[in-house]
C-alpha positions in Angstrom: 0.0 0.0 0.0 1.3 3.5 -0.8 1.4 5.6 2.4 2.2 9.2 2.9 3.7 9.8 6.3 3.9 13.5 7.4 6.3 14.3 10.2 8.1 11.2 9.3 11.4 12.0 11.0 9.9 13.1 14.4 9.6 10.9 17.5 6.4 9.1 16.6 7.1 9.5 12.9 10.3 7.4 13.0 8.5 4.6 15.0 5.6 4.6 12.5 8.1 4.6 9.5 9.9 1.6 10.8 6.7 -0.3 11.5 5.3 0.6 8.0 8.5 -0.7 6.4 8.3 -3.9 8.4 4.9 -4.5 6.9 6.2 -3.9 3.3 4.3 -0.7 2.6 5.6 1.8 0.1 6.3 4.9 2.2 6.6 8.5 1.1 7.9 10.7 3.8 7.0 14.4 4.1 9.0 16.6 6.4 11.1 19.8 6.7 14.7 19.5 5.4 16.4 20.2 8.7 19.9 18.9 9.3 18.6 16.3 11.7 15.9 15.2 9.4 18.3 14.9 6.4 20.5 12.6 8.6 17.5 10.4 9.6 16.3 10.1 6.1 19.8 9.0 4.9 19.6 6.0 7.2 16.8 4.5 5.2 18.5 4.9 1.8 16.2 3.8 -1.1 13.8 2.1 1.2 11.7 5.3 1.3 10.7 8.1 -1.0 11.2 11.6 0.5 9.3 14.8 -0.4 10.8 17.7 1.5 8.4 20.6 2.0 6.4 22.8 4.3 2.8 22.2 5.5 2.1 25.9 5.1 2.6 25.7 1.4 -0.3 24.0 -0.4 1.8 23.2 -3.5 4.2 21.2 -1.3 1.4 19.3 0.2 -0.3 18.6 -3.1 2.9 17.1 -4.5 3.3 14.9 -1.5 -0.3 13.6 -1.5 -0.5 12.6 -5.2 -0.9 8.9 -5.9 -1.2 7.8 -2.2 -3.7 5.3 -0.8 -3.5 6.4 2.8 -2.2 9.6 4.4 -1.0 9.3 8.0 -0.8 12.9 9.2 1.5 13.1 12.3 3.2 16.5 11.7 2.3 19.0 14.4 4.1 21.7 16.5 3.8 20.5 20.1 4.0 22.4 23.4 7.3 21.1 24.7 10.1 18.6 24.1 10.0 19.3 20.4 13.0 18.2 18.3 12.7 21.6 16.5 12.8 23.7 19.6 9.6 25.4 18.5 6.7 25.4 21.1 3.0 25.8 20.2 2.6 27.8 23.4 5.4 30.2 22.8 4.6 30.8 19.1 0.9 30.2 18.8 0.5 32.0 15.5 3.2 30.0 13.8 1.8 26.8 15.4 -1.7 27.6 14.0 -0.4 28.1 10.5 1.5 24.7 10.7 -1.0 22.7 12.7 -4.4 23.9 11.5 -3.4 25.5 8.2 -1.3 22.5 7.4 -4.1 20.0 8.2 -6.4 22.1 6.0 -3.9 21.7 3.1 -3.7 18.0 3.8 -7.5 17.6 3.7 -7.9 19.7 0.6 -5.1 17.9 -1.2 -6.7 14.5 -0.4 -10.1 15.8 -1.5 -8.7 17.0 -4.9 -7.3 13.6 -5.9 -9.2 11.5 -8.5 -9.1 8.7 -6.0 -9.0 10.4 -2.6 -6.7 8.6 -0.1 -7.9 7.6 3.4 -6.8 9.9 6.1 -5.4 9.0 9.6 -5.1 12.1 11.8 -3.0 12.0 15.0 -4.6 13.8 17.9 -3.9 13.8 21.6 -5.6 13.1 24.9 -4.8 16.6 25.9 -8.0 17.6 24.2 -9.9 16.4 27.4 -8.3 19.2 29.4 -7.8 18.9 33.1 -9.8 15.9 34.4 -8.0 14.9 37.6 -11.2 15.7 39.5 -13.1 13.1 37.5 -12.9 9.3 38.0 -10.7 7.6 35.3 -10.5 6.5 32.6 -11.3 8.9 29.9 -13.4 7.5 27.0 -14.2 8.6 23.4 -17.6 9.8 24.6 -16.1 12.3 27.1 -16.4 16.0 26.2 -13.4 17.9 25.1 -12.2 21.0 27.0 -8.8 22.0 25.6 -6.8 24.5 27.6 -3.6 25.0 25.5 -3.1 26.3 22.0 -1.8 22.8 21.1 -5.0 21.0 22.2 -7.2 23.7 20.7 -5.5 23.2 17.4 -6.1 19.4 17.7 -9.8 19.9 18.3 -10.1 22.3 15.3 -8.3 19.7 13.1 -10.5 16.8 14.4 -13.6 18.8 13.4 -12.0 19.6 10.0 -11.2 15.9 9.4 -14.7 14.7 10.4 -16.3 17.3 8.0 -14.1 16.4 5.1 -16.2 13.6 3.4 -13.0 11.6 3.3 -12.6 8.1 4.8 -10.9 9.1 8.1 -9.8 7.8 11.5 -8.6 9.9 14.4 -6.1 8.4 16.9 -5.7 10.3 20.1 -2.3 9.5 21.6 -1.5 9.4 25.3 2.0 10.4 26.5 4.6 9.2 24.0 8.0 10.2 25.3 11.0 10.1 23.0 13.8 7.7 23.9 16.5 10.1 24.9 14.4 12.6 26.8 15.9 16.0 27.3 16.1 17.3 30.9 13.9 20.3 30.4 12.4 22.7 33.0 9.0 21.5 31.6 9.4 18.4 33.7 8.8 20.4 36.9 5.4 21.9 35.8 3.4 18.7 36.3 2.2 17.7 39.8 3.6 14.3 41.0 0.1 13.0 41.7 -1.1 13.8 38.2 -2.5 10.7 36.4 -0.7 10.0 33.2 -1.0 7.2 30.7 2.2 6.3 28.9 2.5 4.6 25.5 5.9 3.4 24.2 6.8 5.2 21.0 7.3 1.9 19.2 3.9 0.7 20.2 2.4 4.0 18.8 4.3 3.3 15.6 2.7 -0.2 15.4 -0.7 1.3 16.0 -0.3 3.7 13.1 1.1 1.0 10.8 -1.7 -1.4 11.7 -4.3 1.3 11.2 -3.2 1.9 7.6 -4.3 -1.6 6.6 -7.3 -2.0 9.0 -10.8 -2.2 7.5 -12.5 -1.5 10.8 -11.1 1.9 12.0 -12.6 4.2 9.4 -15.0 6.8 10.7 -13.9 6.0 14.3 -12.1 8.0 16.9 -9.8 5.8 19.0 -7.8 6.4 22.2 -4.2 5.1 22.0 -2.8 4.2 25.4 -0.4 1.7 26.8 -3.0 -0.2 28.8 -3.4 -0.8 32.6 0.3 -1.5 33.1 1.1 1.9 31.7 -1.4 3.9 33.9 0.9 5.7 36.3 1.2 8.8 38.4 3.6 11.4 37.1 5.8 10.9 40.2 6.3 7.3 39.3 7.4 8.2 35.8 9.9 10.8 37.0 11.3 8.6 39.7 11.9 5.6 37.4 13.5 7.8 34.7 15.7 9.7 37.2 16.8 6.5 38.9 17.6 4.8 35.5 19.8 7.8 34.6 21.7 7.6 37.9 20.3 10.9 39.2 17.7 9.7 41.7 14.3 11.2 42.5 14.2 14.9 43.1 12.4 16.5 46.1 8.7 16.9 45.8 9.1 20.7 46.5 10.6 21.1 43.0 7.3 20.2 41.2 4.3 22.2 40.5 0.8 22.0 42.0 -1.5 22.9 39.1 -3.0 19.9 37.4 -2.1 19.0 33.9 -4.3 17.8 30.9 -3.3 14.1 31.0 -5.2 11.1 32.4 -5.7 7.4 32.1 -7.7 6.3 29.1 -9.9 3.3 28.0 -7.8 1.9 25.1 -9.6 -1.5 24.9 -11.3 -0.7 21.6 -8.1 0.5 19.9 -6.1 -2.5 21.2 -8.8 -4.9 19.9 -8.6 -3.3 16.5 -4.9 -2.5 16.2 -3.0 -5.0 18.5 -0.2 -2.6 19.4 0.2 -2.9 23.2 3.5 -4.8 23.5 5.7 -2.7 25.9 5.4 -1.2 29.3 7.0 1.8 30.9 9.6 -0.4 32.4 10.7 -1.3 28.8 11.0 2.5 28.1 13.2 2.8 31.2 15.4 -0.1 30.0 15.7 1.7 26.6 16.8 4.8 28.3 19.4 2.9 30.4 20.7 1.2 27.3 20.9 4.5 25.4 23.0 6.1 28.2 25.3 3.1 28.4 28.6 4.0 30.2 27.5 7.6 30.6 25.3 6.5 33.5 28.4 5.9 35.6 29.7 9.4 34.8 26.3 10.8 35.8 26.4 8.9 39.1 29.8 10.2 39.9 28.6 13.8 39.3 25.2 13.1 40.9 25.3 16.0 43.4 26.2 18.5 40.8 23.6 17.2 38.3 20.9 17.3 40.9 21.8 20.9 41.9 21.9 21.9 38.3 18.4 20.4 37.7 16.9 21.9 40.8 18.0 25.4 39.7 15.8 24.9 36.6 12.7 24.5 38.8 10.9 27.8 39.5 9.0 26.1 42.3 12.1 24.9 44.1 13.6 28.5 44.0 10.3 30.0 45.2 9.8 27.6 48.1 13.5 27.7 49.1 13.3 31.5 49.2 10.0 31.5 51.2 11.5 29.0 53.7 14.6 31.1 54.1 12.5 34.2 54.6 10.3 32.5 57.3 13.5 31.3 59.1 14.8 34.9 59.1 11.7 36.3 60.9 12.6 36.5 64.6 10.2 34.8 67.0 8.7 36.5 70.2 11.3 37.5 72.7 10.6 36.4 76.3 11.3 38.8 79.1 
């Protein structure tokens, strides 16, 4: 089957690309010609076709879509931990052009084909908004209440896809961390007791690849999650990753208190149709440990300095330490 994969050289894109090739699909990759993307594309040689372009340019998108059977649209500017360094929350106008404008170009290019390809759109469980006050899990019938530019863009694109008259499927992904996670101040923004469902990036790639050839997903919205063994609290995620890296868990005072738009999801229907849940969060931790290799021993030797450097990145740690110092400086009552 001829498959166009947008965002092919990103985190989920690379996992989907490998899974599609394993299933002998003819894959055309569409992405920006950055230095990192050029290097990733070169690894595949003539196993793939590459069309470099920009989602904001309709002509680029039209050229990529021509002659395809399925379009798996993964390209999107995300809030944090982006390989490009661009954040949807810091640059919302640019993100709207790429995310919503780009999806519009994808939809219109598909509609203009003599034989319109089927369209798989990648969405996110962030569209549910903050739901920690509700009993889990989230289901496809739950209302959406997006709070970020990113999730508002996803909701707008979901509506566009549903209204397109194409054969479509929408996959809402739960947390899919890249292997080789950057230690970013963003990690401190999420409360440790926040529910978060994890899905291994390679399992998400399998879900996308299996969706391409499924006969049952069309016209359906599916929640993609790792399953019960991947339903964790954020504190468990941070602790396991930090321990695997040789850093150890950081103090609770370093983390925020405002709840975050993640939760546990009911992925039973997507697993029934796509058979992708093969790995757990412990497998991800093992991948991280293997990636670091001997560097873990160096990190362990410099552990106090690494911990101090990380804690300086937390605004909550600074604020609470300052408040504690100020309280200690206030003299108590003097007895006569």
